[in-house]
Phi, psi and omega in degrees: 000132183286165182299320183296313181290328177298315179296316180299320180298314185285340180267001187288155173223127184230114186064230182270008187235138174256152179282130178263309180200153174285139178258305180196144169254092182265162177305116178079002183210110176260111187245134178226162174273131177244165180213137177270181185292342177266003179091004179289135182274151174209169170263127172252129172253130188237151173209123184262130174264145181295155176299147175255119192260354179209169184304319180296318179295320179297320178295316180297318180294321178299318179295322178296313181297319178297324177296317179294321178296322177295319178296323177295314180298328181294344178271004186298332180259013178276116183295344178275357184246127173229105181262131174274325181190159170204156182176199180220139181230128179282136182264161181303331182274006179092352176287168182233123181263119171275138182218150175225128179254131181228157179302150178295144177246124178305130181091358183294339178291355176251014178304141181089355182232022179289143172204179178232163190268336186203164182301325179297317178294323179298317178296321180293319178297318179299316179295320179295316179297316180298323178296318178297316181293321178298319178298318180294320179296323178299333179265007179078023184249141178249155182241076187290343181260010179290117172212170176298338182280345179252017179255139166247124186236074176292329175200166183292343181262000185223050181281133178246131172263113189263139177105168181275125181282072184233139177266126180251105177303145186302311175025258185268000186286146175274177180284000175303327182261116177300149180302143180296155180271099182250140175292161182307317181291332177288322178297326177294323181273344184064029176200155181288158180216162181304319182298330180295332178298321178296321177295319179293322177299315179300315179297319181294315181296320178298319180291320180296329182260008185301322183291342178287346180267352182291000000 
């Protein structure tokens, strides 16, 4: 990311929160630290839509944003989701930033750098993650943004999955947001599926334990 876009990212304000620092650009989830006017910290999840240059494009982009807003509302009864605010803000270059504000998670300033100390802990983290995913599946929920980069692992008993578990189809999105981590069968369908969560857990556990093989 170039210096100019980095500066624009850090100077942004979305709703009642201003961007303090970037935390991680994970597959399907761009997470930054936000702060309100009283100094309260939050997690901001961002996704930038490309500029719309003519009436037809503006209509198409509006329909895309409405689809994402509907998907966001559908998460309203998910006990793992607590939204402080969400919306869209037009940027000076004509792009449109979609944003979601969530409560701060202790340890989130270390997102993207989670690891474990030994094989036993790695197995425990894997079992804990699988249990969390099984609970979500029982409620009919998928975790498309689950990666090792969106995990906070203070202990094997206190794993936090950070960010909104929402799938954003590429459509109008810019390259600011890395492509989501989809399993092969999900890529064929162009949408997440329950089986893909097991694949994502496996990939995350392998990444968390990679340093144990050095």
